[in-house]
C-alpha positions in Angstrom: 12.8 28.5 -17.6 14.7 31.2 -16.2 18.0 31.9 -18.7 20.3 31.8 -15.6 20.1 29.8 -12.5 22.0 29.9 -9.3 25.1 27.5 -9.5 26.1 25.7 -6.2 29.9 25.1 -5.7 30.9 21.7 -8.0 33.3 18.9 -6.9 33.4 15.5 -5.4 30.7 15.0 -2.6 31.1 13.0 0.6 29.2 9.9 0.0 27.4 7.9 3.0 27.3 4.3 2.5 25.3 2.0 5.1 27.5 3.5 7.9 24.9 4.2 10.8 24.3 0.8 13.0 21.0 0.1 15.0 22.3 -0.1 18.6 18.9 -2.2 19.5 20.3 -5.1 21.5 20.7 -8.1 19.1 20.1 -6.1 15.7 22.7 -6.2 13.4 21.5 -3.6 10.6 23.0 -0.8 9.4 21.5 2.5 7.6 22.2 5.1 4.9 20.4 7.8 6.4 19.6 9.0 9.7 15.9 8.9 8.6 16.3 5.3 7.5 17.3 4.5 11.2 14.5 6.6 12.9 11.9 4.6 10.3 13.5 1.1 11.5 13.5 1.9 15.1 9.9 2.7 15.2 8.8 -0.1 12.7 10.5 -3.1 13.6 11.6 -3.2 17.2 9.7 -4.0 20.3 9.0 -1.3 23.2 10.1 0.2 26.4 7.2 0.3 28.9 4.2 -2.1 29.6 2.1 -2.3 32.5 3.1 -4.7 35.4 1.6 -8.2 35.3 1.0 -8.3 31.8 1.5 -11.9 30.1 5.0 -12.7 28.7 3.9 -12.4 25.3 3.0 -8.6 25.9 6.3 -7.7 27.3 9.5 -6.9 25.6 12.8 -8.6 26.2 14.8 -5.8 24.2 13.8 -2.3 25.0 13.4 -0.1 22.2 14.2 3.8 22.8 11.9 6.6 21.9 8.4 4.7 22.1 6.8 3.9 25.3 3.7 1.4 24.5 0.9 0.8 27.4 -1.0 -2.3 26.8 -4.7 -2.7 28.0 -5.1 -4.1 31.5 -7.9 -6.2 31.4 -8.1 -7.7 27.8 -4.2 -8.9 27.5 -4.7 -12.1 25.2 -3.6 -14.5 28.0 -2.6 -17.8 26.5 -4.8 -20.9 27.7 -5.1 -24.4 26.7 -7.8 -26.1 24.4 -10.6 -25.8 27.2 -9.7 -21.9 27.9 -8.1 -22.9 31.2 -4.9 -20.2 31.8 -1.5 -21.5 31.2 2.0 -20.1 32.3 3.2 -17.6 29.9 6.2 -19.3 29.2 4.5 -22.6 28.3 5.6 -24.0 24.9 2.4 -24.4 22.1 1.1 -27.7 22.0 2.1 -29.3 18.9 0.9 -27.7 15.6 1.2 -30.1 13.0 -0.3 -33.8 13.6 1.0 -35.0 10.3 4.7 -35.6 9.5 6.4 -33.0 6.7 6.6 -35.6 4.0 2.6 -35.9 4.1 1.2 -34.3 0.9 -2.4 -35.4 1.3 -4.5 -35.7 -1.6 -1.6 -34.4 -3.7 0.7 -37.2 -3.0 3.9 -35.3 -3.4 5.3 -31.8 -3.3 5.2 -32.0 -7.1 1.6 -32.8 -7.5 0.9 -29.9 -5.2 3.2 -27.3 -6.9 1.7 -28.6 -10.5 -1.9 -27.9 -9.1 -1.3 -24.6 -8.0 0.6 -23.3 -10.9 -2.0 -24.8 -13.1 -5.2 -23.5 -11.2 -3.8 -20.6 -9.2 -1.2 -19.0 -11.4 -1.6 -20.0 -15.0 -5.4 -20.0 -14.6 -5.8 -22.6 -17.4 -9.1 -23.8 -18.5 -10.1 -27.3 -18.5 -9.4 -27.8 -22.1 -6.0 -26.7 -21.8 -5.2 -28.5 -18.4 -6.0 -31.7 -20.4 -3.6 -30.6 -23.3 -0.7 -29.8 -20.8 -1.0 -33.3 -19.1 -1.5 -35.0 -22.4 2.0 -33.7 -23.8 3.3 -34.0 -20.4 2.4 -37.9 -20.2 3.6 -38.5 -23.9 7.0 -36.9 -23.3 10.0 -39.6 -22.7 9.1 -41.2 -19.3 6.6 -38.7 -18.4 3.9 -39.5 -15.8 1.6 -36.4 -14.9 0.3 -36.1 -11.3 -3.2 -35.9 -12.6 -4.6 -37.7 -15.6 -6.9 -34.7 -16.6 -8.7 -31.6 -15.3 -11.2 -33.6 -13.3 -8.7 -35.4 -11.5 -7.0 -32.1 -10.6 -10.2 -30.5 -9.7 -11.0 -33.4 -7.1 -7.4 -33.3 -5.9 -7.9 -29.6 -4.8 -11.4 -30.2 -3.6 -10.4 -33.2 -1.4 -8.3 -30.6 0.8 -9.6 -30.1 4.2 -7.7 -27.0 5.1 -9.5 -23.8 3.9 -12.4 -25.8 2.7 -15.2 -23.7 4.4 -18.7 -24.5 2.7 -21.0 -22.0 1.1 -24.5 -21.4 2.4 -27.3 -19.6 0.9 -30.8 -18.0 1.7 -33.1 -16.2 -0.2 -34.1 -12.4 0.2 -37.2 -10.2 -1.1 -38.2 -6.7 -0.7 -40.7 -5.9 2.4 -40.6 -2.6 2.6 -43.0 0.3 1.2 -44.4 -0.2 -2.4 -45.7 2.3 -4.7 -49.5 2.0 -5.8 -48.7 2.2 -9.5 -45.6 1.0 -11.4 -44.2 -1.4 -9.0 -40.1 -1.6 -9.9 -39.4 -5.1 -10.8 -37.0 -5.6 -8.5 -39.5 -5.6 -5.5 -41.2 -8.7 -6.6 -37.9 -10.5 -7.2 -36.2 -13.4 -5.1 -32.3 -13.0 -4.7 -30.1 -15.6 -3.3 -27.5 -14.6 -1.2 -24.3 -16.7 -0.8 -22.2 -16.6 2.3 -19.7 -18.6 4.3 -19.9 -19.1 8.1 -18.0 -16.0 9.4 -17.0 -17.6 12.6 -14.8 -20.4 10.7 -13.5 -17.7 8.5 -12.2 -15.6 11.6 -10.9 -19.0 13.2 -9.0 -19.9 9.8 -7.6 -16.5 9.8 -6.7 -16.2 13.5 -4.7 -19.6 13.3 -2.7 -18.8 10.0 0.9 -19.6 10.9 1.9 -17.0 8.3 0.8 -14.0 10.5 3.0 -15.1 13.6 4.8 -12.0 14.5 2.6 -9.5 12.3 -0.4 -9.9 15.0 -1.6 -8.1 18.3 -3.2 -9.9 20.9 -4.4 -6.9 22.8 -5.1 -3.3 22.5 -2.4 -0.7 23.1 -1.5 3.1 22.9 2.1 4.0 21.8 3.8 7.4 22.9 7.0 9.0 22.1 9.4 8.5 25.2 10.3 12.0 25.9 7.2 14.4 25.2 4.4 11.6 25.6 3.1 12.3 22.2 0.3 9.5 20.7 1.8 7.4 17.7 -0.9 5.6 15.7 -0.2 2.6 13.1 -1.7 -0.5 13.3 -5.3 -0.7 13.9 -5.0 -2.1 17.7 -3.4 1.1 18.8 -6.4 3.4 17.9 -8.9 4.5 20.5 -11.7 2.4 19.5 -10.2 -0.8 19.9 -9.5 0.4 23.7 -12.7 1.7 24.6 -14.2 -1.6 23.0 -12.0 -3.4 25.4 -13.0 -1.3 28.4 -16.8 -2.2 27.7 -15.9 -5.7 27.1 -14.1 -5.9 30.5 -17.3 -4.7 32.6 -17.8 -8.7 32.6 -14.9 -10.0 34.7 -15.4 -13.4 32.6 -13.6 -11.4 29.7 -10.5 -10.7 31.8 -7.1 -12.0 29.7 -9.2 -12.5 26.6 -8.3 -11.2 23.0 -10.5 -8.7 21.6 -10.9 -9.6 17.6 -12.4 -6.8 15.7 -14.2 -7.8 12.7 -13.8 -5.8 9.6 -16.2 -5.9 6.9 -16.2 -4.1 3.5 -18.1 -4.4 0.5 -18.5 -2.7 -2.9 -20.3 -3.2 -6.0 -18.3 -4.4 -8.9 -19.2 -5.0 -12.4 -17.4 -7.9 -14.4 -19.0 -7.2 -18.0 -20.8 -4.5 -19.3 -22.0 -6.1 -22.8 -23.6 -9.2 -21.2 -26.3 -8.1 -19.4 -26.5 -7.8 -15.5 -23.4 -8.7 -14.3 -23.0 -6.4 -11.1 -21.9 -8.4 -7.9 -21.7 -7.1 -4.1 -19.0 -9.4 -2.6 -18.7 -8.9 1.2 -15.0 -9.2 2.7 -14.2 -10.0 6.1 -10.7 -9.2 8.0 -9.5 -9.1 11.5 -8.3 -5.8 13.3 -5.6 -8.0 15.1 -3.4 -8.2 12.0 -1.3 -5.6 11.0 -2.0 -3.0 8.5 0.7 -4.0 5.7 -0.6 -7.8 6.2 -4.4 -6.5 5.3 -2.9 -4.6 2.3 -0.9 -7.2 1.0 -3.7 -9.8 1.3 -2.3 -13.0 1.9 -5.5 -14.6 3.4 -5.7 -11.6 5.5 -8.8 -10.6 3.5 -11.3 -13.0 2.8 -14.3 -13.5 0.8 -17.7 -13.6 3.2 -20.7 -13.4 1.1 -21.9 -12.6 -2.5 -25.0 -11.1 -3.7 -26.0 -10.5 -7.4 -28.7 -7.8 -7.2 -29.6 -4.5 -8.9 -28.4 -1.5 -7.0 -32.0 -0.3 -5.8 -32.7 -3.6 -4.2 -29.5 -3.9 -2.5 -30.2 -0.8 -0.3 -33.1 -3.0 1.4 -31.5 -6.5 1.8 -28.8 -6.4 3.9 -29.2 -9.1 6.4 -27.5 -9.7 9.7 -28.0 -13.4 9.2 -24.6 -14.0 7.5 -23.2 -12.6 10.9 -25.3 -14.7 13.4 -22.4 -17.1 14.4 -20.3 -14.6 15.5 -23.0 -13.0 18.0 -22.4 -15.5 20.8 -18.8 -14.8 20.8 -19.3 -11.2 21.3 -20.2 -11.5 25.0 -18.9 -15.0 25.8 -15.3 -15.6 24.7 -14.6 -18.5 22.3 -11.4 -20.6 22.4 -9.5 -20.3 19.2 -5.8 -21.1 18.1 -3.5 -18.3 17.3 -0.6 -18.0 14.8 1.9 -18.9 17.6 0.6 -22.3 18.1 -1.1 -21.3 21.6 -4.7 -20.8 22.0 -6.8 -17.9 23.6 -10.1 -16.7 24.6 -11.7 -14.5 21.8 -14.0 -11.9 22.3 -15.7 -10.5 18.6 -16.9 -7.4 18.0 -18.2 -5.5 15.0 -15.3 -3.3 13.5 -15.1 -0.7 10.6 -16.9 -1.3 7.5 -14.7 -0.2 4.4 -16.7 1.0 1.8 -17.0 4.2 -0.7 -19.7 7.0 -0.2 -22.6 5.3 -2.3 -21.9 2.0 -0.6 -22.1 3.9 3.0 -25.2 5.7 1.9 -26.7 1.8 1.3 -25.7 0.3 4.6 -25.9 3.2 7.4 -29.6 4.2 6.0 -28.4 7.9 5.5 -29.9 10.0 2.4 -27.7 10.7 -0.5 -25.7 13.7 0.1 -25.7 13.7 3.9 -22.4 12.5 6.0 -22.8 9.3 7.7 -20.5 10.5 10.5 -22.1 14.0 11.5 -25.6 15.6 11.0 -24.5 18.7 8.9 -27.0 19.9 6.4 -26.4 18.8 2.8 -26.4 22.2 1.5 -23.9 23.5 4.0 -21.5 20.6 4.8 -18.6 22.7 5.7 -20.8 24.1 8.6 -20.4 20.8 10.1 -22.6 19.6 13.1 -22.7 16.9 16.0 -22.2 13.6 15.8 -24.5 11.4 14.1 -25.2 8.3 16.1 -27.2 5.1 16.1 -28.9 6.1 19.1 -29.7 9.4 17.7 -31.0 7.8 14.6 -33.3 5.6 16.7 -34.8 8.2 18.6 -35.6 10.3 15.3 -37.4 7.3 13.7 -39.3 6.7 16.8 -40.5 10.4 16.8 -40.6 11.7 13.2 -42.6 10.9 10.2 -40.7 9.2 7.3 -41.0 12.4 5.5 -39.5 14.7 8.3 -36.8 12.0 8.9 -35.5 12.0 5.4 -35.6 15.8 4.5 -34.6 17.5 8.0 -32.0 14.7 9.3 -31.2 12.4 6.5 -32.4 9.5 7.4 -34.2 6.5 5.2 -36.7 5.0 7.9 -36.9 1.9 5.7 -33.4 0.9 6.3 -32.2 -0.7 9.5 -28.5 -1.1 9.7 -27.2 -4.8 10.2 -25.3 -3.1 13.1 -28.5 -3.0 15.1 -28.6 -6.7 15.7 -25.3 -6.6 17.5 -23.8 -5.5 20.9 -21.3 -2.2 21.2 -22.2 -1.7 17.3 -22.9 1.8 16.1 -22.8 1.8 12.2 -22.2 5.4 12.4 -19.4 5.2 14.1 -17.8 2.4 12.0 -17.7 4.1 8.4 -14.1 3.8 7.8 -12.0 6.6 6.2 -11.7 5.9 2.3 -8.4 7.2 0.7 -9.3 5.9 -2.6 -12.7 7.2 -3.2 -12.9 10.1 -0.8 -9.7 11.6 -1.6 -8.0 10.3 -4.8 -11.2 9.5 -7.2 -13.6 11.8 -5.3 -11.9 15.0 -4.3 -8.9 14.8 -6.7 -10.1 13.4 -9.8 -13.9 14.1 -9.7 -13.9 17.7 -8.1 -10.2 19.4 -8.6 -9.1 18.1 -12.0 -12.7 18.9 -13.5 -12.6 22.2 -11.8 -8.9 23.3 -13.6 -10.4 22.4 -16.8 -13.7 24.5 -16.3 -11.3 27.5 -15.3 -9.0 26.9 -18.1 -12.4 27.3 -20.6 -13.8 30.2 -18.6 -10.4 32.1 -18.8 -9.0 31.1 -22.4 -12.3 29.7 -24.2 -12.5 26.4 -25.3 -9.8 26.5 -28.3 -7.4 28.1 -25.8 -8.3 25.6 -22.9 -7.7 22.7 -25.3 -4.3 24.3 -26.6 -3.2 24.5 -23.0 -4.6 20.9 -22.1 -2.5 20.0 -25.2 0.6 21.4 -24.0 0.2 19.9 -20.1 -0.4 16.7 -21.9 2.9 17.1 -23.6 4.6 17.7 -20.3 3.1 14.8 -18.9 4.5 12.8 -22.0 8.1 14.4 -21.5 8.2 13.4 -17.8 11.2 11.1 -17.3 11.0 7.5 -16.8 10.1 6.0 -13.0 9.6 2.8 -11.8 6.1 2.0 -11.7 4.9 5.2 -13.6 2.9 4.4 -16.3 4.3 5.6 -19.6 1.9 7.5 -22.0 4.2 8.3 -25.1 1.5 10.9 -26.4 0.4 12.0 -22.9 -2.4 10.6 -21.2 -5.5 13.1 -21.5 -6.4 15.9 -19.2 -8.8 13.6 -17.4 -6.2 10.9 -16.3 -4.0 13.3 -14.4 -2.8 11.9 -11.1 -1.3 13.6 -8.1 2.3 12.9 -8.5 2.6 15.2 -11.7 -0.2 17.6 -11.7 1.2 20.7 -9.6 4.4 21.4 -11.5 3.1 20.3 -14.6 0.2 23.2 -14.5 2.5 25.9 -13.3 2.5 28.7 -15.5 -1.2 28.0 -17.2 -3.3 28.2 -13.8 -3.3 31.0 -10.9 -0.7 30.2 -8.2 -3.6 29.7 -5.7 -4.6 26.7 -7.7 -1.2 25.2 -7.2 -1.4 26.0 -4.0 -4.7 24.3 -3.7 -3.4 21.1 -5.5 -0.4 21.2 -3.0 -2.2 21.5 -0.1 -4.2 18.7 -0.9 -1.6 16.3 -2.0 0.1 17.0 1.3 -3.1 15.8 2.9 -3.6 12.7 0.9 0.1 11.6 1.4 0.0 12.2 5.1 -2.9 10.3 5.9 -1.3 7.6 3.8 1.7 7.1 5.9 2.3 3.9 7.9 3.0 5.6 11.1 1.1 8.9 12.1 1.8 10.7 15.5 0.3 14.1 17.2 3.1 16.2 15.2 1.7 14.5 12.2 -1.8 15.1 12.6 -0.9 18.8 13.4 0.7 19.0 10.0 -2.5 17.1 8.6 -4.5 20.3 10.1 -2.4 22.6 8.4 -2.6 21.0 5.4 -6.3 21.1 5.2 -6.6 24.5 6.7 -4.6 25.7 3.5 -6.5 23.3 1.3 -9.9 25.2 2.4 -8.2 28.6 2.1 -6.9 28.6 -1.4 -9.7 26.3 -2.8 -11.8 29.5 -2.6 -9.7 30.6 -5.9 -12.3 28.3 -7.6 -15.2 30.3 -6.2 -13.4 33.6 -6.9 -13.0 32.7 -10.8 -16.5 31.3 -11.2 -15.8 27.9 -11.3 -17.6 26.8 -7.7 -19.7 29.9 -7.4 -22.2 27.4 -5.3 -19.5 26.5 -2.7 -18.1 23.5 -1.7 -20.6 21.4 0.1 -19.6 17.9 -1.3 -19.6 14.9 0.8 -16.4 13.4 -0.2 -14.5 17.0 0.1 -16.5 17.2 3.6 -15.2 13.8 4.7 -11.5 15.4 5.0 -12.4 16.9 8.1 -13.4 13.5 9.9 -9.9 12.0 9.0 -8.2 13.1 12.4 -10.6 11.6 14.5 -10.7 8.8 12.3 -7.0 8.4 12.6 -7.3 8.6 16.5 -10.1 5.8 16.4 -8.7 3.1 14.0 -5.0 4.1 13.6 -3.3 4.7 10.2 -6.1 4.8 7.5 -3.9 3.0 4.8 -5.1 -0.2 6.6 -8.8 0.7 6.1 -8.7 1.9 2.5 -11.2 0.6 0.0 -8.1 -0.2 -2.4 -7.9 -3.2 -0.4 -11.4 -4.6 -1.2 -11.3 -3.2 -4.8 -7.8 -4.8 -5.6 -9.4 -8.4 -4.0 -12.3 -7.8 -6.5 -9.7 -9.1 -9.0 -8.9 -12.4 -7.6 -12.2 -13.1 -5.9 -14.6 -11.8 -8.6 -13.3 -10.8 -11.9 -10.8 -13.5 -12.8 -13.0 -16.2 -11.8 -15.6 -14.8 -13.6 -13.4 -14.8 -16.9 -12.3 -18.3 -16.4 -16.2 -19.0 -16.0 -18.5 -20.4 -18.7 -20.5 -17.0 -18.4 -23.3 -19.1 -17.6 -24.9 -18.8 -14.2 -21.6 -17.8 -13.3 -22.0 -17.1 -9.8 -21.4 -20.8 -8.8 -18.5 -21.2 -10.8 -17.0 -17.9 -9.2 -17.7 -19.4 -5.6 -16.2 -22.7 -6.4 -13.0 -21.2 -7.9 -12.5 -19.0 -4.6 -13.0 -22.2 -2.4 -10.4 -23.9 -4.5 -8.1 -21.0 -4.1 -8.6 -20.8 -0.4 -8.0 -24.5 -0.2 -4.6 -24.2 -1.9 -3.5 -21.1 -0.2 -4.2 -22.7 3.1 -2.4 -25.9 2.3 0.7 -23.9 1.0 1.1 -22.2 4.7 0.5 -25.8 6.0 3.2 -27.6 4.0 5.6 -24.7 4.4 5.1 -24.3 8.2 5.6 -28.3 8.5 8.6 -28.3 6.2 10.3 -25.2 8.1 9.6 -26.8 11.7 11.0 -30.3 10.9 13.9 -28.7 9.2 13.2 -30.8 6.2 15.4 -30.0 2.7 12.6 -29.6 0.6 11.5 -26.4 -0.1 9.3 -24.1 -2.1 11.1 -21.8 -5.3 9.1 -19.1 -5.8 10.2 -17.5 -9.2 11.0 -13.7 -8.3 8.9 -11.6 -10.6 11.5 -9.1 -12.2 8.5 -6.6 -13.6 9.6 -3.4 -12.3 5.9 -2.1 -12.0 5.3 -4.9 -9.6 7.4 -4.0 -6.9 5.6 -6.1 -4.3 8.0 -8.1 -2.1 6.7 -10.8 0.1 10.0 -10.7 2.5 10.5 -9.5 6.1 13.0 -6.8 6.1 16.6 -8.2 6.1 20.0 -6.0 6.9 19.3 -2.5 5.8 16.5 0.0 5.3 17.5 -0.3 1.5 19.5 -2.5 -0.2 20.9 -2.0 -3.9 22.3 -5.0 -5.7 23.6 -5.2 -9.2 21.6 -7.4 -11.8 22.1 -11.1 -11.6 23.7 -11.2 -15.2 26.4 -8.7 -16.5 25.7 -7.1 -19.7 27.3 -8.8 -22.9 29.2 -7.0 -25.7 30.2 -4.3 -23.3 33.9 -3.0 -22.3 35.8 -5.5 -20.1 38.5 -2.9 -18.9 39.0 0.5 -17.5 40.4 2.0 -20.8 37.8 0.5 -23.0 34.9 1.6 -21.0 36.2 5.0 -20.8 36.4 5.3 -24.4 32.8 3.4 -24.6 31.3 6.3 -22.3 33.5 9.1 -23.6 35.0 9.9 -20.3 38.8 10.0 -20.3 39.0 10.6 -16.7 37.2 7.4 -15.7 40.5 5.8 -14.3 41.1 8.8 -12.0 37.5 8.6 -10.7 37.9 4.9 -10.2 41.2 5.7 -8.1 39.6 8.4 -6.0 36.9 5.9 -5.2 39.6 3.0 -4.1 41.3 5.6 -1.9 38.2 6.5 -0.1 37.0 2.7 0.2 40.7 1.9 1.6 41.3 4.7 3.7 39.0 6.0 6.6 36.8 8.9 5.8 38.5 11.8 7.4 41.5 11.1 5.2 41.3 13.9 2.4 42.2 12.8 -1.1 45.8 13.5 -2.0 46.9 16.4 -4.2 48.4 14.4 -7.1 47.2 11.6 -8.8 50.2 9.7 -8.3 49.3 8.8 -4.7 46.0 7.2 -5.4 45.7 3.4 -5.9 45.5 2.0 -9.5 43.4 -0.4 -10.9 44.2 -2.2 -14.2 42.3 -5.6 -13.8 38.7 -6.7 -15.6 35.3 -5.2 -14.9 31.8 -6.2 -15.8 29.3 -3.4 -16.6 25.5 -4.1 -15.6 22.5 -2.3 -17.1 20.4 -2.2 -13.9 20.5 -2.6 -10.5 17.4 -3.5 -7.8 16.7 -1.4 -5.0 14.7 -3.2 -2.3 13.5 -0.9 0.5 11.0 -0.8 3.6 8.2 1.3 2.3 4.7 0.0 4.1 3.0 3.1 3.2 2.7 1.9 -0.2 1.8 -0.7 -1.9 3.9 -3.6 -0.5 4.4 -7.2 0.6 3.6 -8.8 4.1 7.0 -7.3 5.3 6.1 -3.7 4.0 9.1 -4.6 1.4 9.3 -3.2 -2.2 11.6 -3.6 -5.1 12.5 -1.2 -8.2 14.5 -1.5 -10.8 17.2 1.5 -11.5 18.7 1.3 -15.1 21.5 2.7 -16.8 21.3 1.2 -20.4 22.3 2.5 -23.7 19.3 0.8 -25.6 16.4 0.5 -23.7 13.1 -1.7 -25.2 15.1 -1.2 -28.7 14.9 2.6 -28.4 17.0 5.4 -27.1 19.3 5.2 -23.8 17.8 5.0 -20.3 19.7 6.5 -17.4 18.0 7.1 -14.3 18.2 9.5 -11.4 18.8 8.6 -7.8 19.0 9.8 -4.2 22.4 9.3 -3.0 23.1 9.2 0.8 25.9 12.1 1.7 25.4 13.3 5.2 23.7 11.1 7.6 23.5 13.6 10.5 20.2 15.2 8.9 16.9 13.9 7.9 15.1 13.8 4.4 16.5 16.0 1.5 19.3 17.6 3.5 20.8 14.0 4.2 21.1 13.4 0.3 21.9 14.5 -3.3 20.4 13.7 -6.7 22.5 12.1 -9.2 22.1 10.3 -12.8 23.7 6.9 -13.1 25.8 6.8 -16.3 26.9 3.2 -15.7 26.7 0.2 -13.2 30.1 -1.7 -12.9 31.9 -3.9 -10.5 35.4 -5.2 -10.4 37.7 -7.3 -7.8 40.6 -5.1 -6.4 43.8 -6.8 -5.6 42.6 -7.2 -2.2 40.3 -9.7 -3.1 37.4 -7.6 -2.4 34.5 -7.2 -5.0 33.4 -3.5 -5.3 30.1 -3.0 -7.0 30.0 0.9 -8.5 27.9 3.5 -10.2 29.4 6.0 -12.1 27.3 9.2 -11.7 26.5 12.7 -12.5 25.9 15.0 -9.6 22.9 17.4 -9.4 23.1 20.7 -7.6 20.5 22.2 -5.4 19.1 25.6 -7.2 17.9 26.6 -3.6 18.7 25.9 0.1 14.9 25.1 0.6 12.0 23.5 -1.5 10.3 25.5 -3.9 7.4 27.7 -1.7 4.6 27.2 -4.8 5.0 23.5 -5.1 6.8 22.4 -1.9 9.2 20.6 -3.9 13.3 20.8 -4.1 14.6 21.9 -7.4 18.0 20.7 -8.8 20.0 21.2 -11.7 22.9 19.0 -13.4 26.4 19.7 -11.7 29.2 21.0 -14.0 32.5 21.6 -13.1 34.5 25.3 -13.7 35.9 24.2 -17.3 32.1 23.0 -18.1 32.8 19.0 -17.8 30.2 17.5 -15.9 30.6 16.9 -12.3 31.4 12.7 -12.2 32.0 10.3 -9.6 32.2 6.9 -9.1 30.3 5.6 -6.1 29.6 2.3 -4.1 26.0 0.9 -4.6 25.7 1.1 -0.8 25.3 5.1 -1.0 22.2 4.7 -3.3 19.2 5.0 -1.4 16.6 4.3 -4.5 15.4 5.8 -7.7 14.5 9.7 -7.7 11.9 11.0 -10.3 12.5 14.5 -11.7 10.1 16.5 -13.2 11.3 19.5 -15.7 10.8 23.0 -14.9 8.9 23.9 -17.8 8.0 27.7 -17.0 5.7 29.5 -19.3 7.1 28.0 -22.4 5.2 25.3 -24.4 6.8 21.9 -24.7 8.5 21.8 -28.1 7.3 18.6 -29.9 10.7 17.0 -30.3 10.8 16.7 -26.3 10.0 13.2 -24.9 10.7 11.2 -21.8 13.8 9.8 -23.5 15.4 13.0 -23.7 14.0 15.4 -21.2 16.8 15.0 -18.9 19.2 16.0 -21.2 17.6 19.1 -22.7 16.1 20.7 -19.7 18.4 22.5 -17.4 16.4 22.5 -14.0 14.4 19.8 -12.2 11.6 19.5 -9.4 12.4 16.6 -7.3 9.1 14.7 -7.2 8.3 14.1 -3.8 4.8 13.0 -5.0 5.9 10.2 -7.1 5.1 7.6 -4.2 4.5 7.7 -0.6 8.1 6.4 0.1 9.6 9.5 -2.3 7.3 12.0 -0.3 8.9 10.8 3.3 12.3 10.8 2.1 12.4 14.1 0.1 10.2 16.2 2.5 
């Protein structure tokens, strides 16, 4: 850390508090920053141009400036009746519900349903615990439980017709080439394959009223209005859906239909290593019409389709198209199906992208390990690239070549026939989806870059020196200040457990600068592809990041870590991302993180609650009941809402700051900060008492300055003397936290793309030292990104009622100054330092809560010095004098702090 840091002028900052209105017709939302307004416009309004003659549900009644949408002219998602006959676009939907709102089916009442849902889905109680709970309920004063025991509870759920898709099974046996001697046991075994009818799964998904407003009925292309640059977001905005619609539309009988891409995904998951062979291959299904944020939030947008318990060696040769056969007819002849808005449409299916990690891609596509599934680049020189790999090319090579030549020269396993060969318009080579989780995060970053850095340290400093430096990096990790969602490792987390959000700045001083630049370029690539909206300009930034990564990673060859080069399938996959974005839209809707998180609810939790003996049947039964409960809830909520009935479901709000996922649609602002529901007990209740408690004698003046700005227009300067400032002498309430709710569809978020985090200012946190979080404060709404904001540290949250009767929610903050007028060249992150007045006192202000955007994560600028053992995450903000604004804390921070 340098001894002196340039100081920017200190003083009271201008603050922007939700002042920018959205001028879209009928919209009453206000925003704190210009970037927030732009994000809102691009995400939540309709579009300004449509082809003439399109159905009304594809036409915008409220034009949105800045984006032009061009819909496909033939596959338009036209409304029809239950017989498939077109109806007038303005026709109302038929009655959705045949039952009255108070018909609770087999559950008998709302209490019965919510009890069943709580016991089976939320609490995941065992049969014995269910019986005990119901017994105690029955023994209470006047208590009469909805169910007598667990059997009645299970029977009630099983009686639910909604979501009840039965499981079928068939048996598989290997029928390929066999060795003469030592035949592997799996070649003689017979395996059961369990599956549900995919046509019914799709029908239920397409008719789910919860998806109304979160679904696209026709392929489309978005352009920026001025320069006509492409804009990619949800799956139907990509070129693949449009090109498929072109092919389908060659048959005039399909005109007006809705194209429904079938997205599949599979991945092995292990439920227990200690209890024998417990590897399962679940296959999941989604449809391309629902928006990416819906698929990532699940909410019935990703369903379990089939199950296979089988060794990996056998799995490669047992994929069977039988489970998808019910969809085949609908790939050429439109099928009448109900939509979320209650209308009917004529649906045409098509096999869409397949979500899988690289080993799974090898299994389903018939390529050889270390070859690329999308091009024919040679495995020992993948960087050289090659022409596209296509199903047509693979068929021709299999016909012409011997099996050995196809394997060695073209990377083709002739014994594997991809399941897509049985369906029209399906090419598995084109359908291999991008995989941010395994190709980028776990593969290229953790398995490659982190390992290479460790090898460099050993080569440069020896094992003892490398260990010493790794320990210092570990201490730097442990000293990183708290941040919502950041896993806390007080003693460090171990070199192999690094994550991208903390690696570059924490290594600086221990590795060559080109290694830091390599990591920066790679992480920028990762964060760009994770964005919810990607434009032609974004793709230009993506190419730039990839070029820099390829250029700077040569440092690992130069220092002797990768003398053999970089012919690695997962790193090679980066070159295909631009093309895949153009085909399928933003990649965050097709990531294996979606299927991996689904493993938890579909496989791992059901396995844990099973008897572990012949667990597969119990896992399937649990999934069946979960689907029935979810479908019943959607039906009950929709009927109650439609009828205007007074009953409603009260979802208990999750206050876990690490959860972050909010299942709400955006309300009034791009971000909304509110004080905790309860004020802090035992804290000061007046301004003089709070000034003494905080050790800030000038608190009353700071509040007076705040009130002056609130009561006067922004252009009115503060008066020179304190006598002209309003005085507040009434009571106040102190709060230990505030919650920031904001739109962040690029991160893990709810169905409306919303997240929530807790910002803390508390003198005793978890029975330990104080915690005072840092925040982004909106200060100049004429700019975007960091230029529109300042960094500050919250010292106290409080509220009071002024004499005008208005309640003011406030934060006492300590400002931070920017160290330079641009981000650090090496790390790409802005640098800040605590701000002090000319007399050495802290530069403080009282600001309105509406001017806070969200939490900011700061990383100390460690320099070359080793971290003293006395430094930890509790005190690092007080000890260090310079900090990086961590734009890699999450994807929303990346967009804010760029």
